[in-house]
C-alpha positions in Angstrom: 146.8 136.4 42.1 149.2 134.7 44.4 147.7 133.7 47.8 149.5 136.1 50.2 148.4 134.1 53.2 150.2 131.0 52.0 153.3 133.0 51.1 153.3 134.7 54.5 152.8 131.4 56.2 155.6 129.9 54.2 158.0 132.8 55.0 157.1 132.5 58.7 157.7 128.7 58.7 161.0 129.2 56.9 162.1 131.9 59.3 161.1 129.9 62.4 162.6 126.7 61.1 165.9 128.5 60.3 166.0 130.0 63.8 165.4 126.7 65.4 168.1 125.0 63.3 170.5 127.7 64.3 170.0 127.1 68.0 170.0 123.4 67.6 173.2 123.5 65.6 174.9 125.7 68.2 174.0 123.2 71.0 175.3 120.3 69.0 178.4 122.2 68.0 179.5 122.5 71.7 178.7 118.9 72.3 180.7 117.8 69.3 183.7 120.0 70.3 183.7 118.6 73.8 183.4 115.1 72.5 186.3 115.8 70.2 188.5 116.8 73.1 187.6 113.7 75.1 188.3 111.4 72.2 191.5 113.2 71.2 193.8 111.0 73.4 192.3 107.8 71.9 192.3 108.7 68.3 195.0 110.3 66.2 192.5 111.8 63.8 189.4 110.7 62.0 189.4 112.9 58.9 193.0 113.8 58.3 196.5 112.4 58.9 197.2 115.7 60.7 194.2 115.7 63.0 190.4 116.0 62.9 188.2 118.3 61.0 187.6 121.6 62.7 184.1 123.2 63.1 184.2 125.0 59.7 184.9 121.7 57.9 188.6 122.8 57.4 191.5 120.6 58.2 193.1 121.5 61.6 196.3 120.4 63.1 196.4 118.9 66.5 199.2 121.3 67.2 196.8 124.1 67.0 194.7 122.7 69.9 195.5 123.9 73.4 197.3 121.4 75.5 194.9 122.0 78.4 191.4 123.5 78.0 191.4 127.1 79.2 188.4 128.3 81.2 186.6 131.3 79.8 184.4 133.8 81.6 181.5 131.3 81.5 183.3 129.0 83.9 184.8 126.7 81.3 181.7 126.4 79.2 183.5 126.3 75.9 186.9 125.3 77.2 188.6 128.4 75.9 188.2 127.8 72.2 186.8 125.8 69.3 184.3 128.5 68.0 184.8 130.4 64.8 184.7 134.2 64.7 181.2 134.0 63.2 179.9 131.8 66.0 181.5 134.0 68.7 179.7 137.0 67.0 176.4 135.2 67.2 176.9 134.4 70.9 177.9 138.0 71.6 174.8 139.3 69.8 172.6 137.0 71.9 174.2 138.1 75.1 173.9 141.8 74.2 170.3 141.3 73.2 169.5 139.6 76.5 171.2 142.5 78.4 169.0 145.0 76.4 165.9 143.1 77.2 166.8 143.0 80.9 167.6 146.8 80.8 164.4 147.7 78.9 162.0 149.8 81.1 158.3 148.8 80.9 156.2 151.7 81.9 153.4 153.9 80.5 155.9 155.4 78.1 156.8 152.0 76.6 153.1 151.3 76.2 152.5 154.6 74.3 155.5 154.1 72.1 154.6 150.5 71.2 151.0 151.4 70.4 152.2 154.2 68.2 154.6 151.8 66.5 151.9 149.3 65.8 149.6 151.9 64.5 152.4 153.2 62.1 153.2 149.7 60.9 149.6 148.9 60.4 149.0 152.1 58.4 152.2 151.5 56.3 151.2 147.9 55.5 147.7 149.0 54.5 149.2 151.6 52.1 151.5 149.0 50.5 148.7 146.5 50.2 146.6 149.1 48.4 149.4 150.1 46.1 150.7 146.6 45.3 147.6 144.6 45.6 148.6 142.3 42.9 152.3 141.9 44.0 152.3 140.3 47.5 156.1 140.3 47.6 156.1 144.1 47.7 154.3 144.3 51.0 155.3 141.0 52.6 158.2 142.5 54.5 156.0 145.1 56.1 153.6 142.3 57.1 156.4 140.3 58.7 157.5 143.4 60.6 153.9 144.0 61.8 153.7 140.4 62.9 156.8 140.7 65.0 155.5 143.8 66.7 152.3 142.1 67.5 154.0 139.2 69.2 156.2 141.5 71.2 153.1 142.7 73.1 153.2 139.4 74.9 155.7 140.9 77.3 152.8 142.8 78.9 151.7 139.5 80.6 154.7 140.1 82.9 153.6 143.7 83.6 149.9 143.5 84.0 149.9 146.7 86.0 150.1 148.4 82.6 146.8 146.9 81.4 144.8 150.0 82.3 147.4 152.2 80.5 147.2 150.0 77.5 143.4 150.4 77.3 143.6 154.2 78.0 146.0 154.7 75.0 143.7 152.9 72.6 145.5 149.6 72.6 142.3 147.7 72.2 141.4 149.8 69.1 144.7 148.5 67.6 143.5 144.9 68.2 140.3 145.7 66.5 142.1 146.9 63.4 144.4 143.8 63.5 141.4 141.4 63.7 140.1 143.0 60.5 143.4 142.4 58.7 143.2 140.6 55.3 146.0 138.2 56.3 144.5 135.4 58.4 147.9 134.7 59.9 148.1 138.3 61.3 144.6 137.8 62.7 145.5 134.5 64.4 148.7 135.9 65.9 146.8 138.9 67.3 144.1 136.7 68.8 146.8 134.5 70.4 148.5 137.6 72.0 145.1 138.8 73.3 144.5 135.3 74.7 147.8 135.5 76.5 147.0 138.9 77.9 143.6 138.0 79.2 144.5 134.6 80.6 143.9 134.4 84.3 147.2 132.5 84.6 149.0 135.8 84.1 148.5 136.4 87.8 147.1 139.9 87.1 145.2 141.7 89.8 141.5 141.7 89.4 141.3 145.4 88.9 143.8 145.3 86.0 142.4 142.2 84.3 138.8 143.7 84.6 140.1 146.9 83.0 141.5 145.0 80.1 138.4 142.8 79.5 136.1 145.8 79.9 138.2 147.8 77.4 138.0 144.9 75.0 134.2 144.9 75.2 134.0 148.7 74.9 136.2 148.6 71.8 133.9 146.1 70.2 136.4 143.3 70.1 133.8 140.7 70.9 131.9 141.6 67.8 135.1 141.4 65.7 136.1 138.1 67.3 132.7 136.6 66.6 132.9 137.9 63.0 136.3 136.3 62.6 135.3 133.0 64.2 132.8 132.7 61.3 135.3 133.8 58.8 137.8 131.2 60.0 135.2 128.6 60.5 136.7 125.2 60.0 133.4 123.5 60.6 132.1 124.6 57.2 134.3 122.0 55.6 133.8 119.3 58.3 133.8 116.1 56.5 134.7 112.5 57.1 138.4 112.3 57.6 138.8 109.7 54.8 137.4 112.2 52.3 140.1 114.7 53.0 143.4 114.8 51.1 146.6 115.6 53.1 146.9 119.0 51.3 143.3 120.0 52.3 143.9 119.0 55.9 147.1 121.1 56.0 145.4 124.1 54.4 142.7 124.1 57.1 145.1 123.9 60.0 145.6 127.7 60.3 141.9 128.2 60.4 141.4 125.5 63.0 144.1 127.2 65.1 142.3 130.5 64.7 139.0 129.1 65.8 140.6 127.5 68.8 142.4 130.7 69.8 139.2 132.8 69.6 137.4 130.3 71.7 140.3 130.5 74.2 139.8 134.3 74.4 136.1 133.9 74.8 136.7 131.5 77.7 138.9 134.2 79.3 135.9 136.5 79.3 134.0 134.1 81.6 136.3 134.8 84.6 134.0 137.5 85.8 130.2 137.4 85.7 129.9 141.0 84.3 132.0 140.0 81.3 130.4 136.6 80.9 126.9 138.3 80.8 127.7 140.0 77.5 128.9 137.0 75.6 125.5 136.0 74.3 123.5 139.2 74.6 124.9 142.7 74.9 123.2 145.4 76.9 126.1 147.8 77.3 125.6 151.4 76.5 128.4 151.6 73.9 127.1 148.9 71.6 123.8 148.1 70.1 121.7 145.8 72.3 120.9 142.4 70.9 122.3 139.0 70.1 126.1 138.9 69.7 126.0 136.0 67.3 128.2 133.8 69.4 125.4 131.5 70.6 124.1 130.8 67.1 127.6 129.9 65.9 128.2 127.5 68.9 124.9 125.8 68.2 125.5 125.4 64.5 129.1 124.2 65.2 127.8 121.5 67.6 125.3 120.3 65.0 128.0 119.8 62.5 128.5 116.1 61.9 132.1 115.1 62.3 133.9 111.8 62.3 136.0 111.9 64.4 134.9 114.8 66.6 137.4 117.6 66.3 139.1 119.5 69.1 137.2 122.7 68.1 133.8 121.0 68.3 134.7 119.7 71.8 136.0 123.1 72.9 132.9 124.8 71.6 130.8 122.5 73.8 133.1 123.2 76.8 132.9 127.0 76.3 129.1 126.8 76.2 128.9 124.9 79.5 131.3 127.4 81.1 129.2 130.4 80.0 125.9 128.9 81.1 127.4 128.0 84.5 128.7 131.6 85.0 125.8 133.7 83.7 122.1 133.6 84.5 121.4 136.1 81.7 123.1 133.8 79.2 121.1 130.8 80.5 117.8 132.7 80.0 118.8 133.8 76.5 119.9 130.3 75.7 116.5 128.9 76.7 114.3 131.5 75.2 116.0 132.5 71.9 115.4 130.5 68.8 117.6 130.3 65.7 117.0 129.1 62.2 118.8 126.0 61.0 118.6 125.5 57.3 118.1 121.7 57.8 116.2 121.6 61.0 114.2 124.8 61.1 113.7 126.9 64.3 115.7 125.6 67.2 116.3 126.7 70.8 119.5 125.9 72.8 117.8 123.1 74.8 116.5 121.6 71.6 120.0 121.4 70.2 121.4 119.8 73.3 118.7 117.1 73.2 119.2 116.4 69.5 122.9 115.9 70.0 122.4 113.6 73.0 119.7 111.6 71.2 122.4 110.1 69.0 124.0 108.5 72.1 120.8 107.1 73.8 121.8 103.5 73.2 125.6 103.7 73.6 128.4 105.8 75.0 131.0 107.5 72.8 133.9 105.1 72.0 136.7 105.3 74.7 139.3 105.6 72.0 137.8 109.0 71.0 138.5 111.3 73.9 137.4 114.4 72.1 134.0 112.9 71.4 133.6 111.7 75.0 134.5 115.1 76.4 132.0 116.8 74.1 129.4 114.3 75.2 130.0 115.2 78.8 130.0 118.9 78.2 126.7 118.7 76.4 125.2 116.8 79.4 126.8 119.4 81.8 125.1 122.3 79.8 121.7 120.5 80.0 122.2 119.9 83.8 122.8 123.6 84.3 119.9 125.0 82.3 117.2 122.6 83.6 117.7 124.1 87.1 116.1 127.3 85.9 112.3 127.6 85.3 112.9 128.5 81.6 115.0 125.4 81.1 112.4 123.2 82.8 109.8 124.5 80.5 111.9 123.7 77.4 112.8 120.3 78.7 109.0 119.6 79.0 108.3 121.1 75.6 110.9 119.0 73.8 110.0 115.7 75.7 113.4 115.7 77.4 112.2 113.6 80.3 111.4 110.8 77.8 114.9 111.0 76.3 116.6 110.9 79.7 114.6 107.9 80.7 115.7 106.1 77.5 119.3 106.8 78.7 118.5 105.2 82.1 116.8 102.2 80.5 119.1 101.5 77.4 122.0 103.9 77.6 125.7 103.2 78.1 127.2 103.4 81.6 128.3 107.1 81.3 125.1 108.2 79.6 123.0 106.5 82.4 125.0 108.2 85.1 124.6 111.7 83.6 121.0 111.2 82.7 120.1 110.4 86.3 122.1 113.5 87.4 120.1 115.8 84.9 116.8 114.2 86.1 117.8 115.0 89.7 118.4 118.7 88.8 115.3 119.0 86.6 113.0 117.8 89.4 114.7 119.5 92.3 112.5 122.6 92.8 109.0 123.4 93.7 108.3 124.5 90.1 108.7 121.0 88.6 105.2 119.6 89.1 104.5 119.0 85.4 108.0 117.4 85.0 107.4 115.1 87.9 104.0 114.0 86.4 105.7 113.5 83.1 108.4 111.4 84.8 105.8 109.0 86.3 103.7 108.9 83.1 106.8 107.8 81.1 107.4 104.8 83.4 110.2 106.5 85.3 109.3 104.9 88.7 110.2 101.3 87.7 113.6 102.5 86.3 114.6 104.6 89.2 113.6 102.0 91.8 115.4 99.3 89.9 118.6 101.4 90.4 117.6 101.9 94.0 117.6 98.2 94.7 120.4 97.3 92.3 123.5 95.3 93.3 125.5 98.5 93.1 124.1 99.4 96.5 123.7 95.9 97.9 126.6 96.1 100.3 125.6 99.4 101.9 127.8 99.0 105.0 130.9 99.1 102.8 129.5 102.1 100.8 131.7 104.5 102.6 132.4 107.6 100.6 129.4 109.5 99.6 131.6 112.3 98.2 133.5 109.9 95.9 130.3 108.3 94.7 128.6 111.6 94.0 131.5 112.7 91.7 131.8 109.4 90.0 131.3 109.3 86.2 130.9 105.6 86.0 128.4 104.8 88.7 125.0 106.2 89.4 124.9 108.3 92.5 122.7 107.1 95.3 122.2 110.7 96.4 120.9 111.5 92.9 118.4 108.7 93.2 117.2 109.8 96.6 117.0 113.4 95.3 114.7 112.3 92.5 112.4 110.4 94.9 112.3 113.3 97.4 111.5 115.7 94.6 108.7 113.5 93.3 107.1 113.5 96.8 107.3 117.3 96.8 106.1 118.0 93.3 103.4 115.4 92.5 99.9 116.7 93.3 98.3 115.3 96.4 96.1 112.2 95.8 97.0 112.2 92.2 97.4 108.8 90.5 101.1 109.5 90.0 101.6 110.0 93.8 99.6 107.0 94.6 102.0 104.9 92.4 105.0 106.5 94.2 103.7 105.6 97.6 102.8 102.1 96.5 106.5 101.4 95.6 107.3 101.6 99.3 104.5 99.3 100.3 105.0 96.5 97.7 106.9 93.3 98.5 106.4 93.7 102.3 107.9 97.2 102.5 111.1 96.0 100.7 112.1 99.5 99.5 111.2 101.2 102.8 113.3 98.7 104.7 116.2 99.3 102.4 115.8 103.1 102.8 116.0 102.7 106.6 119.0 100.5 106.2 120.8 103.2 104.2 119.9 105.6 107.0 121.5 103.3 109.7 124.9 103.1 107.9 124.8 106.7 106.9 124.5 107.7 110.5 127.4 105.4 111.4 129.6 107.1 108.8 128.6 110.6 110.1 129.4 109.5 113.7 132.9 108.4 112.7 133.6 111.7 111.1 132.2 113.6 114.0 134.7 111.9 116.3 137.6 113.1 114.1 136.2 116.6 113.6 135.4 116.9 117.3 139.0 116.1 118.2 140.3 118.7 115.8 137.9 121.3 117.1 138.8 120.6 120.7 142.5 121.0 119.8 141.9 124.3 118.1 139.8 125.6 121.0 142.9 125.2 123.2 144.7 127.7 121.1 142.3 130.5 122.0 144.5 133.6 122.7 144.4 135.4 126.0 144.9 138.9 124.5 141.8 140.6 123.2 143.7 142.1 120.3 144.4 138.5 119.0 140.9 137.3 119.6 139.2 138.6 116.4 141.6 136.8 114.1 141.2 133.6 116.1 137.4 133.8 115.9 137.6 134.4 112.1 139.7 131.3 111.8 137.3 129.3 114.0 134.4 130.4 111.8 136.2 129.3 108.7 137.0 125.9 110.2 133.5 125.4 111.3 132.3 126.0 107.8 134.9 123.5 106.5 133.8 120.8 109.0 130.2 121.3 108.0 131.0 120.9 104.3 132.9 117.7 105.2 129.8 116.4 107.1 127.6 117.2 104.0 129.9 115.4 101.6 130.3 112.4 103.9 126.7 111.6 104.6 124.8 114.5 106.1 123.2 115.5 102.8 122.2 111.9 102.2 120.7 111.7 105.7 118.7 114.8 105.0 117.3 113.3 101.8 116.5 110.0 103.5 114.7 111.6 106.5 112.8 113.9 104.1 111.5 110.9 102.3 110.7 109.1 105.6 108.8 112.2 106.8 106.8 112.3 103.5 105.8 108.6 104.0 104.7 109.3 107.6 102.7 112.3 106.4 101.0 110.3 103.6 100.1 107.5 106.0 99.1 109.8 108.9 96.0 107.6 109.6 98.1 104.4 109.6 95.9 102.6 107.1 98.9 101.6 104.9 101.1 100.3 107.7 103.9 102.5 106.5 104.1 104.6 109.7 104.0 101.7 112.1 106.7 99.9 110.0 108.9 103.0 110.2 108.6 103.3 113.9 109.4 99.6 114.3 112.5 99.6 112.2 113.8 102.8 113.8 113.3 101.2 117.2 115.6 98.3 116.2 118.4 100.8 115.8 117.5 102.7 119.0 116.1 105.6 117.0 112.7 107.2 116.8 110.7 109.7 114.8 112.2 112.4 117.1 115.5 111.7 115.4 113.9 112.3 112.0 112.4 115.5 113.4 115.8 116.7 114.7 117.4 116.1 111.3 114.8 118.1 109.5 114.8 121.0 112.0 118.6 121.3 111.6 118.2 121.1 107.8 115.5 123.8 107.8 117.7 126.1 109.9 120.6 125.6 107.5 118.6 126.6 104.4 116.5 129.4 105.8 117.6 132.5 103.7 119.1 135.3 105.6 118.3 139.0 105.0 120.3 140.0 101.9 123.0 142.6 102.1 122.9 145.1 99.3 124.8 148.2 98.5 122.0 150.6 99.4 120.4 148.3 102.0 117.3 147.8 99.9 116.2 144.2 99.5 114.4 145.1 96.3 117.8 145.9 94.7 119.0 142.3 94.8 119.4 140.5 91.5 116.5 138.5 90.0 118.5 135.3 90.4 119.1 136.0 94.0 115.4 136.6 94.6 114.6 133.3 92.9 117.1 131.4 95.1 115.7 133.0 98.2 112.2 132.2 97.3 113.1 128.6 96.5 114.9 128.2 99.9 111.9 129.8 101.6 109.5 127.3 99.9 111.6 124.4 100.9 111.9 125.5 104.5 108.1 125.9 104.6 107.7 122.4 103.3 110.0 121.0 105.9 108.1 122.9 108.6 104.9 121.1 107.5 106.6 117.7 107.5 107.9 118.3 111.0 104.3 118.9 112.1 103.4 115.3 111.1 106.4 113.9 113.1 
């Protein structure tokens, strides 16, 4: 039987190509005619002794041309002539069509009519397919008409207020039927239209976009999309590019486009947390609870070996990181659920990430392969996200992730080293990371991290101005990340354990070299904060002068002041305050560990601080302010019940409370 998809695709290509040629020809036509008029005084005729060829290829006499170009209604656009009757008819048709489009009224009635039309075309196409199943040419015209009707739905992006009406009149059910169509080109076009409708760039109001996304979920479109992404899966035939023939590569292009478009739609569902929560596991009342199948597909797709890495593989990694960032439920499912891989056996999400990264532990992806580099970064981002949760920390420990990350720090390329340090910082950054901290020291992490601490990268600390730029750098290890790891080790390593003794010894060795360096960082960090405070202080003083005298204007002014104070505080954090908090936390830990003064750490700290006209009281002030900033406030819930807050919010509150309690203990030693 003839492949209807290829015929349909060929007809579409011919139609679109013809349309484009027609428009291009018309544009060139005008240019040629204008050029002919300009050259007319210089040439007596190029093609005929009587004149030049006219636009139909017929010989035209110069006597027939107007002596002076006449302006038409378009302001002289065509100089009063030169177009054949057929070409004028085409232009009139275009103008009339544009007028009809402008006059068309888009309201609930239009939505009802268009949905009814789509349903009718879909039903008719299904009947013809069933009747002429072995004669594609018999139903191809109905398929093309259906395709045009699908694409015309894109106009709703300009009328997003109609989204709720579209859902109410079973528009999403139509999409479900289209996604199940036998012609993959129909499926791809329907997916593309849905992607346009759900894109946040449509400037739709939240209430309208949420109605559309929720309607899609209730109609089971996610199930259908995930089924189709497997059906269109280009990764199944992922092979080395040199093994593919040009014909094979061309045949796979529609399927690659389909996978990309579906991933695009799925990304649109991550705009809101409530829709992002159902991408991996569905708990809605209208569908059966369980795994949606999206996560297994993404994991299998990422494990596919490709050379070079395709855009779809990179996009799958990006969508994964976006979902994990947005949804705590999805992160939990990602860490706990295991899937069977025919080659590797049972795998969890964290295991897959580590397996992918293990291939880059000695080198970065080549710079000439941007898709591979972006996939590499997205996989690292996903790992950095999940290891902040207790379930992710447990999996990192189970699969010896600390060991792999330290291999990156020791032997990895520049980008891999930067991102590995970032993940280590996140993994160790809570009070539930005791075993990870122990594992870090047992795998010789201390020599590696302190080698970075004293590296030439941070030698000229006085000129190390922008903490914010350094923190976001992808090519240099962040000093804040290094300090965060050290502070977390002090917090999480058991008291008097061999691992903690090794950590303290690092600050004593070589005549307090690293301790002195830490205090030097503190000195220049304070200088940077002081410079910023002068600027912010002047801005605040100027704003205070604008305080209104009328009480009715005071509320808005105070709201603006509160917003500006928050902005100034964030600037201080990004330009040194956060680093100062980390440094002073480490200093306080060292003072507490040498409370008796036997190690000489405390006396050396007091001495070095005095050289900069500072004291332990300054350390204490920093930590007191830090503690006040992180102390959790009483949560506000809909019913006023603290117990009704989300599990994620409770965990965050508990973590902040534990950190504040730790700071209170350190302050006691100061």
